[in-house]
N, C-alpha and C positions, 0 to 999 in steps of 0.2 A: 879601137879597143881601149877601155879605160884602165887606169892603173890605180890600184888600191894602195893607200898610204897607211903606214903603221899607226899614225896618229888617229886615223879614223876608228881604230879598234881599242884605243886607250880608254880606260874608265875615267869618267869625269871626277874632278877633285871634290871631295865631300867637305862641307863646312863643319867646323867643330861647334857643336851645340852644348852650351853649358846647362846642366841640370840643376835647378834651384830646389833646395830642400830646406824647409823651415826647421830651425833648431832653437831650443830655449837657451842654448849656450850663447846665441847671438843676441839675447835679450828677450824679455817677456814683460807682460803687464799684470800687476796685481789688481784685479777688478772684482768688486763684489758681485756674486752670482745674481742677486735680486736686481741690481742695476743693469747687468748685462742682459738678463732675460726681459726686462722691461724695454730695453732698447730694441731687442729683437722683435717683440710683439707690438711696439708702438706704431700707430698709424701715421707714419711719416712718408714724405715723398722720397724718391731715390736720392736726390741731392742732400736733403735734410739728414737722411740716415748716414750718408757718406761723411758729412761734416761732423755729425755727432760722434761717430767712431774716430774720426781724425782728431778731434779735440781730446778724446780719451787717450789716444796714442801720444799726443804732444804734452799731456799733463801727467797722467798716471804712468806713462812710459818712462818718465824722468823723475818719478816719485814726488810729483807736485800736485797739489789740489787745483791750482790755477796758474796761468802763465800768460805772457804776452805772445800771442800767436798772430802773425801777419796773414792777411787774406791770401797772399801769394803762397805761403806755406801750406795752407789748407787746400788751395787749388792744385798744388803739385801732388800732394798725397792722395787727393780725391780724384785726380785726373779730370778736372773740369775747369772751366774758365774762372778767372778771379772774380768777375761780377757775379757769377752764379754762386760761387762760394760765399761771397759777402751777403747775398740775399738769403741763402739758406741759414747762415750763421745768425743774422738778425731775426729771422723767423723763429729759430730755436730759442733765442734769448726771449723773444716776445711770448713764446709758449712755456717759458721757464724750464725748458729741458737743459739749457745752459744758463749759468749765472755770470754776471759781469760785475767787476769791481774796478772802476777806473778803466785802464787799458787792458786789464787781465780778464780772461774768461776761463771757464772750467765747467765740468759736468755738475748738474744739480743732483746731489745724492738724495735729497728729500723728494722722492718720486711722487709723493702725495700732492706736491705743489704743481706738478706738470699740468698744463692746460692745452691739451692737443685736441683741436676740433675734429668732429667726426668725419668731415669731408676733406681732411688734409690730403688724403691720397686721391688724386684726381685722375690718375692714369689707370682706371679700372677697365682694361681692355682684355677681352677673351681672345687668346691667341691659339694657334694650332696646337701648341704644346699643352694647352689647357684641356684639350679634348682627346688626348692620347688613349685614355682608358675606355673610350667609347669605340668599340670595334664592331666588326660585322657579326661576331659571335652572339651579339645581343638579339639578333633576329634570324636565327638559322633556318627556321621553317618558312620564312616569307621569301618567295622568289621575286626576282626583279619585275616580272610581268604583273604579279599580284600586287606588288607594292605600287606600281605605276597606276594600276586600275583604282586602287584605294584612294590615292592622292587625287585622281581625276574626279572620283565620286564625291570626295569630300569638298572639292572645289565647287561642284555643282550644287551640293546641298547647303553649303555655307555661304554661297554668294548672296549678298544682300540684294533685295529687289529694289530697282530704281523707283523714284516717285512717279506717280501717274503722269503720262505724257512725255517722259524722258527715257532715253536709251542709256544703256550702261556706258557706251563710249562717250556719250555727251555729258555725263555727270562728272562734276569736278569734286575731288575730295575736299572736305571742309578743312580750313586752315586751323591749326592749333593755336589756341589763345595763350599767350605768355602770361605768366602770373604777374599781376601788378606789383610794383615795388611798394612796400610798406615803409614810407619815408621816416615815420616816427621811430620805427625799430632801428633804422640806421643811425639816427641821431642819438638814440639811447646807447647803441653799441659804441659810438664814438665817445660819448660822455663817460661811459664806464671805463674805456681803455685809457683815456687821458687823465682820469681822476681829477685832482686839484692842481695839476701842473699846467694845464692850458685852459683857456676860456671854454665854457660849455656852449653847445649849439642848442638853440631854443626853438627856432622857427624854420620850417621847410618851405621857403617861398618858391615861386615859379623858377627863378634862376637857379637856385640850389637843386631843385628837382631835376632840371634839365642837365646840369653838370654831374649830378650824382648818378643819373641813369647812364650817361656816357662813360663815367669812370667805372662803374660796375661791369659794363660790357668788356672793358679792357683788362679786368683782373684775371689772373690765372684760374681762380675759382669764382665765377661771376654770380655770387649770392651774398647773403648777409655774413656768413662765416668767413668768406674770402675777404670781405671788406674789413671785418674785425681783425683778421690777421694782418692786413695791410696797415691798419692804424697802429697795431702793436709793433710791427716792424719799424714804423716811423718813430715811435717813442723810443725804441731801442737804439736807433741810429741817430736820433736828433742830438745836436750839439747845444751847449749853453746859449748860443746865439738865438736858437729857436725858442728859448724860454725867457727871453727878455734881456739877456746879458749882451747888450749892444748900445751904442750911443743914441739910438732913436727910441729905445724902449719898446721896439716892435716885438710882438709875440705871435707865434704861429697859431692859426685857428682852423676851424672847420673848413672855411673857404680855401685856405692855403692847401689843405690836403686834397681838395677836389680838383686842383690843377693837375693837368696831365704831366707837366714837367716835374712835379713833385713825385709822382708815381715812377717816372723814368729814373729819377735820381736814386730812389730807393732800390730799384731793380739793378742799377749799375753800380751802386755803392758809392755815389758821388755827392751825397747830401751834405 
């Protein structure tokens, strides 16, 4: 015979949960409506948008137009890693969403100067939440059996005929041809981004073509706009050393940006 203990019937201790409520008494930001609306609608990646708002918080939140903001501070408020915060910050500077003056950064209130590429948002993925509004009510008169028959009928009618002498099973789908890289367009994008601060690239020789093709595949956005953003991010992060302020007189050039280690340094914020 088992004996029941009083402790078996005691209620478990409940943890005290603190309810957080935002209040302007704890501080607020004076932000122009036009600037705020432009940030909301800007075609930025998730990390870029986080950093842009974080910079507003760290500047306008203290009634400053610009300030020295460490990457660790941005990472903490954005809840991302420091390298990701650095990359997003440099991309925003390159797109002129943020402005930089020495070691200080701040939001660029002149929104007409913003240069946000169309393909900046690369995570265009349709999720389940994106199809919540499509319900079964859209086809109330179509039964499951009728729907299955229609699909099977469509498959029969729309199945392409195989070439003469081949069966459907034996036929292989044609491989999609990738669009060839227009190397001159990449050279022009580089020259435009560096302006008169670095030597221009003139010729796309075989070695440059090979390295450029490999680099483009490694970019987050593997196309011309992604490459242009990469060059702009480099120009924003580059130190005087890269522009010839060294004892060798060395200057960064097109070939230097084609190196994989240069891309890695930009991503990790260690240039």
